[in-house]
N, C-alpha and C positions, 0 to 999 in steps of 0.2 A: 579820915584821910585815906585809909586803906580801902574802904568801901567806895570812895570816890574814884580811886585809881582802877578798881575792879570794873566800875561802871564805864569809865573811859575806855578801858581795854575791850569791854564788851561791844561798845559802839564803834570803836576804831581799833581793830586788832593790831595794827602797826605800832600802836603806842606801847605794846609789850616788849618791843625790841629796841636795841640801841639805835640811835638816830642814823648812823651810817648804814647799819644793816637794813633798817626800815626803808631807807632811800633806795638801796640796791634791790630789795624785794619788790618795791613799788614798780621800779623800772622793768624788772624781770617779768612781773605779772602783766605789765602794760604791753610788753612785746607779745606775750601769749594772748592777751585780750585782743590786740590788733588783728592777729591772725584768725582768732575765733570769730570776731565780728565780721570779717570778710566772708566766712562760711555762712553766717546768719544772713548777710547781705545777699549772697548768691541765692540762697533759698527763697528769701523774700522777693527778689527780682524775678525769679522763675515763676513763683506763684502769681505775682501781680501780672506778669506777661501773659500767663495762661488765662487768667480771668479777663484781661483786656481783650484777648483774642476771642474768648467766648462771647463777650458783650458785642464785639464787632460782628461775629457770625450771626448772632440773634437779631441785632437791631441796625447793623451797618454803622455808618459814621455817627448817627445820633447816639449810639451806644457808648461812644467815646467822648461825648460832650456833657456827661453828667458830672455833678460835683465829685461823686465817688471815683469816676474814671480819671478826672483831673488830679485828684489826690494820689491815686495809684501811679499815674505817669510821673508826677513830681517825686514820689517816693522812689521810683526806679532810677530817675536821674540822680537823686541824692546818693543812692546806693552805688551807682557806677562811679560818681565823683569820689566817693570814699574809697572804693576798691582800688581805683587806679591812682588816686592822689595821696593816700596816706603813707605810701612807701613800705619798705620791708626792713625794719630794724632787726639786725641779726644778733645783737647783744644789748644788754641794758645800757651800756655806755653810748650807744648810737641813738637812743631815744631823744627826740627834740621836743621843745615846747609846742611847736606846731603840731606834731603828731599827737601830743597829749590832748590839746584842745580839739583837734580833728576827731579823735576817737570819742571823747565824751559828748561832743555835739552830735556825732552820728548815732551813738547808742541812745541818746535822748530822743532823737527823731523817730525811732522805731515805735515806742508806745504813743508818741505824739500823733503820728500819722494814723495809727490804728484808732485812736480816740476820735480823731477828726472824721474818719470814715463812719464809725458807728453813730456819731452825732448828726451827720447829714442824712442818715437813713432813718426811716420811720420804724416803728415797732414791728410792723409786718414784713419789713424788708431784710432785717438783720437781727443779730443778737450781739452779746458782749464777747462772743467766742474769739474774734480776731484780737481784741485787746488782751484777753486772758492768755492766749497762746503767746503773744509777743512778750508780755511781762514775765511769764514763766520761763520762756526761752532765754531771756536776758539773765534772770536770776539763777538759772541752773547751768548756764553755759559759760558765763563770764565770772571772773573773780572781782567782785565789787564790794566795797565796804557799805555799812549802813548809811553813812553820809552821802556816798556816791549814788546809791540806789534812791535815796530820798530826793536828791537833786535831779536825777534822771526822770523820776516818776511824777514829780510835782507839776510840771507844765501840762502833762496829759490829764492829770487829776483835775486841774483847774477847768479844763475844757469839758470834762465829764460832769462836773458839778454845775457848770454853766448850762449844759443840756438839761440837767435835772430841774434847775430853777426856771429856765426860760423857754424850754421846748417841751410842752406837755405831751406831744405825740412821739417823743424820742424813745429809743430802745429801753431807757430806764423806767418808762412808765409801766413796763411789764413787771409783774411781781417776781422778786428774786434776782433780777439782773444786777441791781446795785450791790446787793449783798455778795453776789458771786464775784464781782469786780474787786470789791474791797478785800474779801477773803483771799482771792488769788494774789492780790498785790502784797498783802501781809505774808502770805506763804512764800512768795518769790523773794522777799527781803530776807526771810529766815533762811531759805535755801542758800542765797548768795553769801550771807554771813557765815553759815556753816562751812560752805566750800572754801571761803577765803581763809578762815581759821585753820582748816585742815591743810590747805596748800602752804600757808605760811609756816606751819609746823614742819611740813615736808622740806621746805626750802632751808629752814633753820637746821634740821637734822642733816641735810646734805652738806651744808656749810661746815658743820662740825666734823662730818666724816672726811671731807676734803682737807680740813685743817689737820686732822689726825693722820691722814695719809701723808701729807707733806712733812709732818713732824717725824713720822716713821721713816720716810725716805731720807730725811736729813740724818737721822740717827744711824741708819744702815750705812750711809756713806761716811760716817765719822769714826775715827779711831778712839776706842774707849779710854785709853790711857792718856794720850797726848791731846785729845780734843781737836785734832786737825783732820782733814780728809784722809781716807784710808786707800788701800790699793784698789778697791772696787771703784771708788770715785776717780782715781787716776786713770784707770782703763776706760771708763765712760767718757771722761774729759778728753782723752787722747782720740777716741773714736768719733766723737760728735761735736767737739768744740775747738778743734785745733787745726790750724792751717799754717803752712810755712810763710815766712821764716820763723824759726824758733830754736831755742837751745835747751837741751835736756841735761840736768845736773844729777849725778849720783853722789850722795853725801853720806859720810860715815863718821861717827864720833870716834876719835882716836883713843885707843887703849880702854875701851869701855868695859871689857871684861875685868881688867885690873881695877877699874873704878868700883865695880860691883863687889869685887873681892875685898877691897879696902874699906868701903863705906857701907856696904850692905845693899840688899836689893831695894829696900824702900827708898834709900837715898838715890839709888840708880834710877828708879822710876821718876823721882822728882827731877833729876838731872835731865832725863829724856824729855820730860814735860817742858822744862825751861828752854832747852835747845829747840824743841819742836815749835813752841810758841814764838820764839825769836825768829826762826826761819819763816814761819807762817805769816808773821806781821811785817816781814821785810817788804818794802814798797816796790813790788814788781807787777807787771801785767802778765798773769799766768796762774800757776797752781803750785802749791806745796803740799806734799802728801807723805805720810809714813809708809815706807815700802815694807819694812819688817825689821824686828830687832832694833838695832841702833842706826838703821839706814833710812835715809829719806830721799825722795825724788823731788826735784824742783824743775818746773818748765817755765821758761821765760819767752814770752811771745814778742814778735815784732821788734827784735833787738837791733841795735846799731852794730854792725860787724866790727867797727873800729873801737868800740867802747865795751863790748861784752866781757872781755877779759877783766877790765877794771871793775865792772859790776860784780862779777863772780868773786874777785879778790876782796871786795868790800863785804860780800856776804860771809866769806870765811872769817874776815876780821871782826865782824859783828858778834861772832860767838866768843872770840877772845875777850871782847869788851864786857861780856857777862861776868868775867873773873870768877868762874866757878872753880874752887880749889880742887886739884887733882894731884895728890902726893905721889901716885904711882906713874905719873907721866913726867917725861924729861922736861916738859914745858911748865910744869907746876900748876897749870890750869887746864880746864877742859877745852879741847880744840877739835877741829874737824878737818877732814881731807875731802877734796872734791875732784871727781872726774867728770868731764863734760864733753858733749858732742854737739856740733853746730849743724843745723839744717837750713840751707839758704833758700831764697825765694823761688828758684827754678826747680826745687824738689830734688836736686842732686847734691850730695855731699862733695865739696870742692876737691877732696883728696881721694875720692873713690867713685868715679862716675858710673861704675857698674853696679853699685849698691844703692837702690832707690829708697831704702829705709821705710818700707811699707808698713811695718808693724811695731808696736811698742817694745816687744821682746828684743827686736833688733837694736833699737836705741839703747835699751837697758844694758844689753850685752856689751856694746861698744863703750858706753859711759862707764860701765863697771871695769872694763879693761884699763881705762884711763885712771879710775880710782885705785885700782890695784897698783898701778905704777906710782901714783902719788904716795901710797902707804909704804911701798918698798923704797921710795926715795927719801924717807925720813918723816913722813906725815906732816900735818898742818900746812898743806899747800894745795894748789890747784894744778891740774894737768888736763890739757885737751887731748881728745882721742886723735891719734895720727895713723 
């Protein structure tokens, strides 16, 4: 069974990856292949055009009426249809089935046209060079699996064998031409398979690096103790993801030093974790972050000015509902005090039109003033900055 899987992976390298990853890699490489085949098409069109111009200069109009000239003209028309018709997928998710079939049909026509050309020419007129160049160019320039290469090459090979069997004066009547064509085809398939395996490994490594980078970014923005966003994340969120109206809350655990003195620092850490998780999971549109020590900052976006006070009061009450014992507090349980500042839709605080609140520190300072007033007023309450 293991040997069978190794064989399958050898013939189809995509089988070595998870189905979802394999699908993404296929589409990624198809995007790349579509662009690369356009380059091959431009090269082929240029060469065919120059040869057709040479035939015309040598023989005039009759030079363009041979079977070879007809095939080259059709080849150029097919190339132009592909270049202008396949589109430009910018990402794997933009690849369509039409582009998939368009690409594989176009790439199969390259060796097919070259095999037709060498078939219609006699042994003294041509060689297998044009076929060999085409098949090697496809194998070394495109990322194709064994099965894809086999499907692409089969039609042209059928034409070549037809020439061998029924056209005694064909190019293949010359010694060595058939062997060269077969050897080049095998070599092209090996090259294509090697390049595909290498590219898939590169894509898989890149995927791993991106995932590790995202994980690192997530951990950098996370407070180690409370497992909620930290001050760095708060600053980033304020700069890049926040527009008015919003309300900023400065939250402090009441009498937390006394809690540590009474229950110990390990219990204090556990208390911090419980409060932080409760605040973090409170259903708001915004962000909750640990600011430092026992202080937290909460930003509520797109609030209703008429109900924001009720929302903040419910947040304060949610910590009371945890019923965390606190013997050193007059309330008997862990509570919080909240100072908050409101920023309305026009970008001006309603109580101070000369202060546009352009930076986070300005918000923090004003919310902190309101928090200080709440603590001086007996704690376990909310006060808006005035």
